[in-house]
C-alpha positions as CSV (number, residue, x, y, z in Angstrom):
1,M,5.7,-13.0,-1.2
2,T,5.1,-15.4,1.7
3,G,1.6,-16.9,1.9
4,T,-0.3,-13.9,0.4
5,T,-3.4,-15.1,-1.3
6,H,-4.9,-13.4,-4.4
7,P,-7.6,-11.6,-2.5
8,E,-5.1,-10.3,0.0
9,L,-2.8,-9.1,-2.8
10,A,-5.8,-7.4,-4.5
11,A,-6.7,-5.7,-1.1
12,A,-3.2,-4.5,-0.6
13,Q,-3.0,-3.1,-4.1
14,A,-6.4,-1.4,-3.7
15,C,-5.1,0.2,-0.5
16,L,-2.0,1.4,-2.2
17,R,-4.1,2.9,-5.0
18,L,-6.2,4.7,-2.4
19,L,-3.0,6.0,-0.7
20,H,-1.6,7.3,-3.9
21,T,-4.9,8.9,-4.9
22,A,-5.3,10.5,-1.5
23,R,-1.8,11.9,-1.6
24,A,-2.5,13.4,-5.0
25,A,-5.9,14.7,-4.0
26,L,-4.7,16.2,-0.8
27,S,-1.5,17.8,-2.2
28,G,-3.3,20.9,-3.3
29,P,-6.2,22.9,-1.9
30,V,-8.9,20.7,-0.4
31,T,-12.2,21.4,-1.9
32,A,-15.6,19.8,-2.1
33,Q,-14.4,17.8,-5.1
34,T,-11.6,16.2,-3.0
35,A,-14.2,13.8,-1.4
36,T,-15.6,13.0,-4.8
37,L,-12.2,12.0,-6.1
38,L,-11.6,9.7,-3.1
39,A,-15.1,8.0,-3.1
40,V,-14.3,5.4,-5.7
41,P,-10.9,4.3,-4.4
42,I,-12.2,4.2,-0.8
43,A,-15.1,2.0,-1.9
44,D,-12.8,-0.3,-4.0
45,A,-10.4,-0.7,-1.0
46,D,-13.3,-1.4,1.4
47,E,-14.7,-4.1,-0.9
48,A,-11.3,-5.7,-1.5
49,L,-10.6,-5.8,2.2
50,R,-13.9,-7.4,2.8
51,R,-13.4,-10.0,0.2
52,A,-9.9,-10.8,1.6
53,G,-11.2,-11.0,5.2
54,L,-8.9,-8.2,6.2
55,A,-11.5,-5.6,7.1
56,G,-10.7,-4.3,10.5
57,N,-7.4,-6.3,10.7
58,E,-4.8,-3.6,10.1
59,A,-1.8,-5.8,11.2
60,A,-2.6,-8.4,8.6
61,L,-3.2,-5.8,5.9
62,L,0.1,-4.1,6.6
63,N,1.9,-7.5,6.3
64,R,0.3,-8.0,2.8
65,I,1.4,-4.4,1.8
66,Y,4.9,-5.1,3.0
67,D,4.9,-8.3,0.9
68,L,4.4,-6.1,-2.2
69,S,7.6,-4.2,-1.6
70,P,10.8,-5.5,-3.3
71,P,13.4,-6.8,-0.8
72,A,15.9,-4.3,0.4
73,P,19.2,-4.5,-1.5
74,V,22.0,-6.2,0.4
75,P,24.9,-3.8,0.9
76,T,28.1,-4.6,-0.8
77,P,31.0,-4.9,1.7
78,R,33.8,-2.3,1.1
79,P,37.4,-3.4,1.2
80,E,39.2,-2.4,4.4
81,G,40.9,1.0,4.1
82,S,38.5,2.4,1.5
83,L,37.0,5.8,2.2
84,R,33.6,5.2,0.7
């Protein structure tokens, strides 16, 4: 991670939890309970974003989320003449 502070990391993690919860909640029929299921993760993400100074700054937030991802693997070069 490059320059990500603890509050920024916590905000990125809270947003990822919200994303996963939203995907799960919205994967089936949407009911009145769906909003209830999302209320806590939304509040947690809002608070974490506020503490990190990222509320309303989507570009900085996305950079912190990308920092959480493992680096892409480096492809191994294939010898010349190989089929795969």
